[in-house]
PyMOL Python script that loads the backbone (N, CA, C, O; Angstrom):
from pymol import cmd

cmd.read_pdbstr("""\
ATOM      1  N   MET A   1      -6.393   3.369  -9.554  1.00  0.00           N
ATOM      2  CA  MET A   1      -5.555   2.578 -10.298  1.00  0.00           C
ATOM      3  C   MET A   1      -3.943   2.991 -10.140  1.00  0.00           C
ATOM      4  O   MET A   1      -3.588   4.168 -10.202  1.00  0.00           O
ATOM      5  N   SER A   2      -3.192   2.104  -9.969  1.00  0.00           N
ATOM      6  CA  SER A   2      -1.798   2.630  -9.760  1.00  0.00           C
ATOM      7  C   SER A   2      -1.328   3.426 -10.940  1.00  0.00           C
ATOM      8  O   SER A   2      -1.801   3.212 -12.056  1.00  0.00           O
ATOM      9  N   ARG A   3      -0.430   4.319 -10.731  1.00  0.00           N
ATOM     10  CA  ARG A   3       0.264   4.848 -11.755  1.00  0.00           C
ATOM     11  C   ARG A   3       1.744   4.562 -11.909  1.00  0.00           C
ATOM     12  O   ARG A   3       2.573   5.177 -12.578  1.00  0.00           O
ATOM     13  N   ILE A   4       1.906   3.383 -11.062  1.00  0.00           N
ATOM     14  CA  ILE A   4       3.409   2.926 -11.388  1.00  0.00           C
ATOM     15  C   ILE A   4       3.219   1.691 -12.215  1.00  0.00           C
ATOM     16  O   ILE A   4       2.248   0.956 -12.032  1.00  0.00           O
ATOM     17  N   TYR A   5       4.169   1.444 -13.160  1.00  0.00           N
ATOM     18  CA  TYR A   5       4.066   0.303 -13.936  1.00  0.00           C
ATOM     19  C   TYR A   5       5.583  -0.102 -13.932  1.00  0.00           C
ATOM     20  O   TYR A   5       6.533   0.610 -13.604  1.00  0.00           O
ATOM     21  N   VAL A   6       5.603  -1.681 -14.463  1.00  0.00           N
ATOM     22  CA  VAL A   6       6.944  -2.203 -14.343  1.00  0.00           C
ATOM     23  C   VAL A   6       7.491  -2.406 -16.125  1.00  0.00           C
ATOM     24  O   VAL A   6       6.868  -3.131 -16.901  1.00  0.00           O
ATOM     25  N   PHE A   7       8.437  -1.811 -16.433  1.00  0.00           N
ATOM     26  CA  PHE A   7       8.828  -2.123 -17.855  1.00  0.00           C
ATOM     27  C   PHE A   7      10.349  -1.958 -17.848  1.00  0.00           C
ATOM     28  O   PHE A   7      10.994  -1.039 -17.344  1.00  0.00           O
ATOM     29  N   ARG A   8      10.778  -3.003 -18.489  1.00  0.00           N
ATOM     30  CA  ARG A   8      12.082  -3.279 -18.558  1.00  0.00           C
ATOM     31  C   ARG A   8      12.949  -3.555 -17.324  1.00  0.00           C
ATOM     32  O   ARG A   8      14.133  -3.225 -17.254  1.00  0.00           O
ATOM     33  N   ASP A   9      12.271  -4.186 -16.358  1.00  0.00           N
ATOM     34  CA  ASP A   9      12.627  -4.531 -15.199  1.00  0.00           C
ATOM     35  C   ASP A   9      12.538  -3.386 -14.035  1.00  0.00           C
ATOM     36  O   ASP A   9      12.878  -3.663 -12.884  1.00  0.00           O
ATOM     37  N   HIS A  10      12.091  -2.157 -14.371  1.00  0.00           N
ATOM     38  CA  HIS A  10      12.282  -0.966 -13.577  1.00  0.00           C
ATOM     39  C   HIS A  10      10.593  -0.418 -13.296  1.00  0.00           C
ATOM     40  O   HIS A  10       9.722  -0.237 -14.146  1.00  0.00           O
ATOM     41  N   LYS A  11      10.528  -0.278 -12.128  1.00  0.00           N
ATOM     42  CA  LYS A  11       9.304   0.640 -11.721  1.00  0.00           C
ATOM     43  C   LYS A  11       9.342   2.037 -12.239  1.00  0.00           C
ATOM     44  O   LYS A  11      10.291   2.758 -11.930  1.00  0.00           O
ATOM     45  N   VAL A  12       8.364   2.480 -13.018  1.00  0.00           N
ATOM     46  CA  VAL A  12       8.308   3.784 -13.728  1.00  0.00           C
ATOM     47  C   VAL A  12       7.085   4.335 -13.518  1.00  0.00           C
ATOM     48  O   VAL A  12       6.144   3.666 -13.089  1.00  0.00           O
ATOM     49  N   MET A  13       7.009   5.464 -13.772  1.00  0.00           N
ATOM     50  CA  MET A  13       5.750   6.466 -13.843  1.00  0.00           C
ATOM     51  C   MET A  13       5.718   7.250 -15.419  1.00  0.00           C
ATOM     52  O   MET A  13       6.773   7.700 -15.866  1.00  0.00           O
ATOM     53  N   LEU A  14       4.768   7.339 -16.000  1.00  0.00           N
ATOM     54  CA  LEU A  14       4.673   7.895 -17.274  1.00  0.00           C
ATOM     55  C   LEU A  14       4.771   9.417 -16.988  1.00  0.00           C
ATOM     56  O   LEU A  14       4.398   9.870 -15.906  1.00  0.00           O
ATOM     57  N   ASP A  15       5.327  10.276 -18.067  1.00  0.00           N
ATOM     58  CA  ASP A  15       5.622  11.698 -18.036  1.00  0.00           C
ATOM     59  C   ASP A  15       4.318  12.253 -17.579  1.00  0.00           C
ATOM     60  O   ASP A  15       4.421  13.088 -16.681  1.00  0.00           O
ATOM     61  N   GLN A  16       3.053  11.965 -18.014  1.00  0.00           N
ATOM     62  CA  GLN A  16       1.643  12.645 -18.089  1.00  0.00           C
ATOM     63  C   GLN A  16       1.451  12.458 -16.647  1.00  0.00           C
ATOM     64  O   GLN A  16       0.951  13.436 -16.092  1.00  0.00           O
ATOM     65  N   ASP A  17       1.731  11.415 -15.872  1.00  0.00           N
ATOM     66  CA  ASP A  17       1.128  11.334 -14.625  1.00  0.00           C
ATOM     67  C   ASP A  17       2.040  11.950 -13.807  1.00  0.00           C
ATOM     68  O   ASP A  17       1.544  12.437 -12.790  1.00  0.00           O
ATOM     69  N   LEU A  18       3.457  12.102 -13.970  1.00  0.00           N
ATOM     70  CA  LEU A  18       4.473  12.982 -13.004  1.00  0.00           C
ATOM     71  C   LEU A  18       4.010  14.350 -13.203  1.00  0.00           C
ATOM     72  O   LEU A  18       4.009  15.120 -12.243  1.00  0.00           O
ATOM     73  N   ALA A  19       3.583  14.762 -14.453  1.00  0.00           N
ATOM     74  CA  ALA A  19       3.196  16.193 -14.764  1.00  0.00           C
ATOM     75  C   ALA A  19       1.773  16.424 -13.796  1.00  0.00           C
ATOM     76  O   ALA A  19       1.530  17.455 -13.169  1.00  0.00           O
ATOM     77  N   GLU A  20       1.101  15.468 -13.835  1.00  0.00           N
ATOM     78  CA  GLU A  20      -0.161  15.775 -13.273  1.00  0.00           C
ATOM     79  C   GLU A  20      -0.079  15.978 -11.769  1.00  0.00           C
ATOM     80  O   GLU A  20      -0.758  16.825 -11.190  1.00  0.00           O
ATOM     81  N   LEU A  21       0.914  15.040 -11.062  1.00  0.00           N
ATOM     82  CA  LEU A  21       1.259  15.128  -9.753  1.00  0.00           C
ATOM     83  C   LEU A  21       2.111  16.418  -9.359  1.00  0.00           C
ATOM     84  O   LEU A  21       2.120  16.810  -8.192  1.00  0.00           O
ATOM     85  N   TYR A  22       2.732  16.983 -10.233  1.00  0.00           N
ATOM     86  CA  TYR A  22       3.628  18.406 -10.104  1.00  0.00           C
ATOM     87  C   TYR A  22       2.674  19.370 -10.362  1.00  0.00           C
ATOM     88  O   TYR A  22       2.876  20.412  -9.739  1.00  0.00           O
ATOM     89  N   GLY A  23       1.605  19.366 -11.146  1.00  0.00           N
ATOM     90  CA  GLY A  23       0.930  20.265 -11.288  1.00  0.00           C
ATOM     91  C   GLY A  23       1.426  21.251 -12.582  1.00  0.00           C
ATOM     92  O   GLY A  23       1.321  22.477 -12.607  1.00  0.00           O
ATOM     93  N   VAL A  24       1.955  20.447 -13.579  1.00  0.00           N
ATOM     94  CA  VAL A  24       2.420  21.063 -14.917  1.00  0.00           C
ATOM     95  C   VAL A  24       2.207  20.325 -15.929  1.00  0.00           C
ATOM     96  O   VAL A  24       1.921  19.132 -15.827  1.00  0.00           O
ATOM     97  N   THR A  25       2.321  20.941 -17.019  1.00  0.00           N
ATOM     98  CA  THR A  25       2.017  20.221 -18.476  1.00  0.00           C
ATOM     99  C   THR A  25       3.018  19.121 -18.611  1.00  0.00           C
ATOM    100  O   THR A  25       4.046  19.187 -17.936  1.00  0.00           O
ATOM    101  N   THR A  26       2.811  18.089 -19.438  1.00  0.00           N
ATOM    102  CA  THR A  26       3.659  16.995 -19.641  1.00  0.00           C
ATOM    103  C   THR A  26       4.750  17.635 -20.530  1.00  0.00           C
ATOM    104  O   THR A  26       5.896  17.224 -20.347  1.00  0.00           O
ATOM    105  N   GLY A  27       4.533  18.650 -21.531  1.00  0.00           N
ATOM    106  CA  GLY A  27       5.547  19.352 -22.295  1.00  0.00           C
ATOM    107  C   GLY A  27       6.542  20.023 -21.308  1.00  0.00           C
ATOM    108  O   GLY A  27       7.751  19.800 -21.380  1.00  0.00           O
ATOM    109  N   ASN A  28       6.003  20.834 -20.402  1.00  0.00           N
ATOM    110  CA  ASN A  28       6.922  21.741 -19.446  1.00  0.00           C
ATOM    111  C   ASN A  28       7.687  20.682 -18.664  1.00  0.00           C
ATOM    112  O   ASN A  28       8.842  20.926 -18.317  1.00  0.00           O
ATOM    113  N   LEU A  29       7.094  19.489 -18.358  1.00  0.00           N
ATOM    114  CA  LEU A  29       8.097  18.741 -17.547  1.00  0.00           C
ATOM    115  C   LEU A  29       9.354  17.897 -18.260  1.00  0.00           C
ATOM    116  O   LEU A  29      10.414  17.539 -17.746  1.00  0.00           O
ATOM    117  N   ASN A  30       8.895  17.717 -19.538  1.00  0.00           N
ATOM    118  CA  ASN A  30       9.954  17.041 -20.158  1.00  0.00           C
ATOM    119  C   ASN A  30      10.895  18.303 -20.921  1.00  0.00           C
ATOM    120  O   ASN A  30      11.969  17.948 -21.408  1.00  0.00           O
ATOM    121  N   LYS A  31      10.642  19.237 -20.989  1.00  0.00           N
ATOM    122  CA  LYS A  31      11.562  20.361 -21.336  1.00  0.00           C
ATOM    123  C   LYS A  31      12.529  20.602 -20.039  1.00  0.00           C
ATOM    124  O   LYS A  31      13.729  20.858 -20.143  1.00  0.00           O
ATOM    125  N   ALA A  32      11.854  20.487 -18.852  1.00  0.00           N
ATOM    126  CA  ALA A  32      12.719  20.914 -17.647  1.00  0.00           C
ATOM    127  C   ALA A  32      13.637  19.800 -17.531  1.00  0.00           C
ATOM    128  O   ALA A  32      14.823  20.103 -17.396  1.00  0.00           O
ATOM    129  N   VAL A  33      13.328  18.562 -17.557  1.00  0.00           N
ATOM    130  CA  VAL A  33      14.148  17.398 -17.483  1.00  0.00           C
ATOM    131  C   VAL A  33      15.322  17.530 -18.581  1.00  0.00           C
ATOM    132  O   VAL A  33      16.483  17.305 -18.236  1.00  0.00           O
ATOM    133  N   LYS A  34      15.052  17.850 -19.735  1.00  0.00           N
ATOM    134  CA  LYS A  34      15.758  17.835 -20.696  1.00  0.00           C
ATOM    135  C   LYS A  34      16.911  19.021 -20.638  1.00  0.00           C
ATOM    136  O   LYS A  34      18.089  18.881 -20.967  1.00  0.00           O
ATOM    137  N   ARG A  35      16.319  20.144 -20.171  1.00  0.00           N
ATOM    138  CA  ARG A  35      17.220  21.338 -19.754  1.00  0.00           C
ATOM    139  C   ARG A  35      18.472  21.016 -18.578  1.00  0.00           C
ATOM    140  O   ARG A  35      19.595  21.517 -18.514  1.00  0.00           O
ATOM    141  N   ASN A  36      17.820  19.978 -17.680  1.00  0.00           N
ATOM    142  CA  ASN A  36      18.734  19.723 -16.570  1.00  0.00           C
ATOM    143  C   ASN A  36      19.175  18.396 -16.593  1.00  0.00           C
ATOM    144  O   ASN A  36      19.425  17.911 -15.490  1.00  0.00           O
ATOM    145  N   ILE A  37      19.364  17.549 -17.776  1.00  0.00           N
ATOM    146  CA  ILE A  37      19.672  16.197 -17.772  1.00  0.00           C
ATOM    147  C   ILE A  37      20.631  15.676 -16.982  1.00  0.00           C
ATOM    148  O   ILE A  37      20.590  14.618 -16.355  1.00  0.00           O
ATOM    149  N   LYS A  38      21.643  16.608 -17.054  1.00  0.00           N
ATOM    150  CA  LYS A  38      23.002  16.122 -16.098  1.00  0.00           C
ATOM    151  C   LYS A  38      22.508  15.992 -14.716  1.00  0.00           C
ATOM    152  O   LYS A  38      23.321  15.348 -14.053  1.00  0.00           O
ATOM    153  N   ARG A  39      21.693  16.284 -14.173  1.00  0.00           N
ATOM    154  CA  ARG A  39      21.176  16.335 -12.887  1.00  0.00           C
ATOM    155  C   ARG A  39      20.595  14.680 -12.405  1.00  0.00           C
ATOM    156  O   ARG A  39      20.509  14.242 -11.258  1.00  0.00           O
ATOM    157  N   PHE A  40      20.304  14.093 -13.495  1.00  0.00           N
ATOM    158  CA  PHE A  40      19.456  12.902 -13.302  1.00  0.00           C
ATOM    159  C   PHE A  40      20.403  11.684 -13.662  1.00  0.00           C
ATOM    160  O   PHE A  40      21.303  11.846 -14.487  1.00  0.00           O
ATOM    161  N   PRO A  41      20.232  10.664 -13.143  1.00  0.00           N
ATOM    162  CA  PRO A  41      20.894   9.423 -13.481  1.00  0.00           C
ATOM    163  C   PRO A  41      20.473   9.100 -15.052  1.00  0.00           C
ATOM    164  O   PRO A  41      19.429   9.463 -15.593  1.00  0.00           O
ATOM    165  N   GLU A  42      21.576   8.306 -15.667  1.00  0.00           N
ATOM    166  CA  GLU A  42      21.492   8.197 -16.893  1.00  0.00           C
ATOM    167  C   GLU A  42      20.165   7.235 -17.324  1.00  0.00           C
ATOM    168  O   GLU A  42      19.695   7.358 -18.456  1.00  0.00           O
ATOM    169  N   ASP A  43      19.713   6.481 -16.570  1.00  0.00           N
ATOM    170  CA  ASP A  43      18.546   5.544 -16.731  1.00  0.00           C
ATOM    171  C   ASP A  43      17.062   6.393 -15.961  1.00  0.00           C
ATOM    172  O   ASP A  43      16.037   5.835 -15.570  1.00  0.00           O
ATOM    173  N   PHE A  44      17.364   7.782 -15.926  1.00  0.00           N
ATOM    174  CA  PHE A  44      16.153   8.232 -15.333  1.00  0.00           C
ATOM    175  C   PHE A  44      14.833   8.142 -16.243  1.00  0.00           C
ATOM    176  O   PHE A  44      13.693   7.980 -15.810  1.00  0.00           O
ATOM    177  N   MET A  45      15.187   8.272 -17.513  1.00  0.00           N
ATOM    178  CA  MET A  45      14.023   8.668 -18.594  1.00  0.00           C
ATOM    179  C   MET A  45      14.142   7.582 -19.497  1.00  0.00           C
ATOM    180  O   MET A  45      15.251   7.049 -19.513  1.00  0.00           O
ATOM    181  N   PHE A  46      13.303   7.137 -20.226  1.00  0.00           N
ATOM    182  CA  PHE A  46      13.363   6.331 -21.362  1.00  0.00           C
ATOM    183  C   PHE A  46      12.062   6.351 -21.971  1.00  0.00           C
ATOM    184  O   PHE A  46      11.076   6.556 -21.264  1.00  0.00           O
ATOM    185  N   GLN A  47      11.922   6.102 -23.575  1.00  0.00           N
ATOM    186  CA  GLN A  47      10.655   6.248 -24.160  1.00  0.00           C
ATOM    187  C   GLN A  47      10.282   4.780 -24.442  1.00  0.00           C
ATOM    188  O   GLN A  47      11.156   3.950 -24.690  1.00  0.00           O
ATOM    189  N   LEU A  48       8.999   4.476 -24.402  1.00  0.00           N
ATOM    190  CA  LEU A  48       8.365   3.278 -24.534  1.00  0.00           C
ATOM    191  C   LEU A  48       8.308   2.904 -25.970  1.00  0.00           C
ATOM    192  O   LEU A  48       7.917   3.790 -26.730  1.00  0.00           O
ATOM    193  N   SER A  49       8.620   1.774 -26.471  1.00  0.00           N
ATOM    194  CA  SER A  49       8.661   1.180 -27.741  1.00  0.00           C
ATOM    195  C   SER A  49       7.039   1.270 -27.915  1.00  0.00           C
ATOM    196  O   SER A  49       6.181   1.421 -27.045  1.00  0.00           O
ATOM    197  N   GLU A  50       6.894   1.115 -29.471  1.00  0.00           N
ATOM    198  CA  GLU A  50       5.114   0.849 -29.701  1.00  0.00           C
ATOM    199  C   GLU A  50       4.807  -0.324 -29.144  1.00  0.00           C
ATOM    200  O   GLU A  50       3.659  -0.372 -28.701  1.00  0.00           O
ATOM    201  N   ASP A  51       5.429  -1.247 -29.025  1.00  0.00           N
ATOM    202  CA  ASP A  51       4.785  -2.587 -28.443  1.00  0.00           C
ATOM    203  C   ASP A  51       4.488  -2.482 -27.120  1.00  0.00           C
ATOM    204  O   ASP A  51       3.410  -2.883 -26.683  1.00  0.00           O
ATOM    205  N   GLU A  52       5.609  -1.818 -26.199  1.00  0.00           N
ATOM    206  CA  GLU A  52       5.366  -1.483 -24.974  1.00  0.00           C
ATOM    207  C   GLU A  52       4.113  -0.592 -24.493  1.00  0.00           C
ATOM    208  O   GLU A  52       3.445  -0.741 -23.470  1.00  0.00           O
ATOM    209  N   LEU A  53       4.002   0.185 -25.308  1.00  0.00           N
ATOM    210  CA  LEU A  53       2.829   1.384 -25.405  1.00  0.00           C
ATOM    211  C   LEU A  53       1.436   0.607 -25.627  1.00  0.00           C
ATOM    212  O   LEU A  53       0.415   0.789 -24.964  1.00  0.00           O
ATOM    213  N   LYS A  54       1.573  -0.148 -26.518  1.00  0.00           N
ATOM    214  CA  LYS A  54       0.272  -1.043 -26.848  1.00  0.00           C
ATOM    215  C   LYS A  54      -0.037  -1.938 -25.684  1.00  0.00           C
ATOM    216  O   LYS A  54      -1.218  -2.059 -25.361  1.00  0.00           O
ATOM    217  N   ASN A  55       0.895  -2.577 -25.020  1.00  0.00           N
ATOM    218  CA  ASN A  55       0.831  -3.468 -23.908  1.00  0.00           C
ATOM    219  C   ASN A  55       0.314  -2.627 -22.747  1.00  0.00           C
ATOM    220  O   ASN A  55      -0.614  -3.047 -22.057  1.00  0.00           O
ATOM    221  N   LEU A  56       0.890  -1.452 -22.516  1.00  0.00           N
ATOM    222  CA  LEU A  56       0.353  -0.585 -21.448  1.00  0.00           C
ATOM    223  C   LEU A  56      -1.161  -0.361 -21.551  1.00  0.00           C
ATOM    224  O   LEU A  56      -2.013  -0.551 -20.683  1.00  0.00           O
ATOM    225  N   ILE A  57      -1.296   0.061 -22.742  1.00  0.00           N
ATOM    226  CA  ILE A  57      -2.966   0.292 -23.163  1.00  0.00           C
ATOM    227  C   ILE A  57      -3.709  -0.770 -22.898  1.00  0.00           C
ATOM    228  O   ILE A  57      -4.809  -0.636 -22.363  1.00  0.00           O
ATOM    229  N   PHE A  58      -3.145  -2.134 -23.280  1.00  0.00           N
ATOM    230  CA  PHE A  58      -4.119  -3.294 -23.123  1.00  0.00           C
ATOM    231  C   PHE A  58      -4.181  -3.763 -21.625  1.00  0.00           C
ATOM    232  O   PHE A  58      -5.235  -4.282 -21.259  1.00  0.00           O
ATOM    233  N   GLN A  59      -3.147  -3.629 -20.719  1.00  0.00           N
ATOM    234  CA  GLN A  59      -3.023  -3.736 -19.606  1.00  0.00           C
ATOM    235  C   GLN A  59      -3.974  -3.086 -18.606  1.00  0.00           C
ATOM    236  O   GLN A  59      -4.382  -3.593 -17.561  1.00  0.00           O
ATOM    237  N   ASN A  60      -4.297  -1.723 -19.160  1.00  0.00           N
ATOM    238  CA  ASN A  60      -5.210  -0.746 -18.350  1.00  0.00           C
ATOM    239  C   ASN A  60      -6.665  -1.015 -18.855  1.00  0.00           C
ATOM    240  O   ASN A  60      -7.542  -0.500 -18.161  1.00  0.00           O
ATOM    241  N   GLY A  61      -7.072  -1.731 -19.941  1.00  0.00           N
ATOM    242  CA  GLY A  61      -8.348  -1.936 -20.273  1.00  0.00           C
ATOM    243  C   GLY A  61      -8.800  -0.578 -20.984  1.00  0.00           C
ATOM    244  O   GLY A  61      -9.987  -0.254 -20.938  1.00  0.00           O
ATOM    245  N   THR A  62      -8.003   0.095 -21.539  1.00  0.00           N
ATOM    246  CA  THR A  62      -8.424   1.494 -21.938  1.00  0.00           C
ATOM    247  C   THR A  62      -8.806   1.358 -23.427  1.00  0.00           C
ATOM    248  O   THR A  62      -8.043   0.842 -24.244  1.00  0.00           O
ATOM    249  N   SER A  63      -9.994   1.832 -23.732  1.00  0.00           N
ATOM    250  CA  SER A  63     -10.443   1.725 -24.985  1.00  0.00           C
ATOM    251  C   SER A  63     -10.074   2.993 -26.005  1.00  0.00           C
ATOM    252  O   SER A  63     -10.024   2.936 -27.233  1.00  0.00           O
ATOM    253  N   SER A  64      -9.826   4.166 -25.147  1.00  0.00           N
ATOM    254  CA  SER A  64      -9.632   5.335 -25.717  1.00  0.00           C
ATOM    255  C   SER A  64      -8.471   6.011 -25.092  1.00  0.00           C
ATOM    256  O   SER A  64      -8.637   6.664 -24.062  1.00  0.00           O
ATOM    257  N   TRP A  65      -7.082   5.876 -25.756  1.00  0.00           N
ATOM    258  CA  TRP A  65      -5.944   6.401 -24.980  1.00  0.00           C
ATOM    259  C   TRP A  65      -5.956   7.894 -25.086  1.00  0.00           C
ATOM    260  O   TRP A  65      -6.282   8.454 -26.133  1.00  0.00           O
ATOM    261  N   GLY A  66      -5.617   8.514 -24.052  1.00  0.00           N
ATOM    262  CA  GLY A  66      -5.544   9.973 -23.875  1.00  0.00           C
ATOM    263  C   GLY A  66      -4.192  10.381 -24.272  1.00  0.00           C
ATOM    264  O   GLY A  66      -4.053  11.569 -24.566  1.00  0.00           O
ATOM    265  N   GLY A  67      -3.173   9.610 -24.333  1.00  0.00           N
ATOM    266  CA  GLY A  67      -1.643   9.849 -24.434  1.00  0.00           C
ATOM    267  C   GLY A  67      -1.315  10.260 -25.642  1.00  0.00           C
ATOM    268  O   GLY A  67      -2.173  10.220 -26.524  1.00  0.00           O
ATOM    269  N   THR A  68      -0.157  10.682 -25.890  1.00  0.00           N
ATOM    270  CA  THR A  68       0.527  11.092 -27.250  1.00  0.00           C
ATOM    271  C   THR A  68       1.360  10.131 -27.686  1.00  0.00           C
ATOM    272  O   THR A  68       1.833   9.383 -26.831  1.00  0.00           O
ATOM    273  N   LYS A  69       1.655   9.972 -28.830  1.00  0.00           N
ATOM    274  CA  LYS A  69       2.506   9.252 -29.596  1.00  0.00           C
ATOM    275  C   LYS A  69       3.613   9.999 -30.210  1.00  0.00           C
ATOM    276  O   LYS A  69       3.354  11.014 -30.858  1.00  0.00           O
ATOM    277  N   LYS A  70       4.777   9.608 -30.073  1.00  0.00           N
ATOM    278  CA  LYS A  70       6.059  10.647 -30.687  1.00  0.00           C
ATOM    279  C   LYS A  70       6.668   9.588 -31.477  1.00  0.00           C
ATOM    280  O   LYS A  70       6.919   8.468 -31.032  1.00  0.00           O
ATOM    281  N   ASP A  71       6.943  10.066 -32.919  1.00  0.00           N
ATOM    282  CA  ASP A  71       7.400   9.270 -33.659  1.00  0.00           C
ATOM    283  C   ASP A  71       8.926   9.313 -33.949  1.00  0.00           C
ATOM    284  O   ASP A  71       9.431   8.494 -34.717  1.00  0.00           O
TER     285      ASP A  71
END
""", "prot")
cmd.dss("prot")
cmd.show_as("cartoon", "prot")
cmd.util.cbc("prot")
cmd.orient("prot")
């Protein structure tokens, strides 16, 4: 299954997939990005809306989502 998705007309990867790729935890990946945010383009990162997340789960046919939801 591809780990590249299209949202808001951009090809994106989820933080959990990038973390796995780099062999770090999702939390540590996000902390590193936030600590160094000036090194990244303004549109480097965004959070999916609740509807976008539901759509992603539906597209993948996932009955048990292993991700986390931030409020």
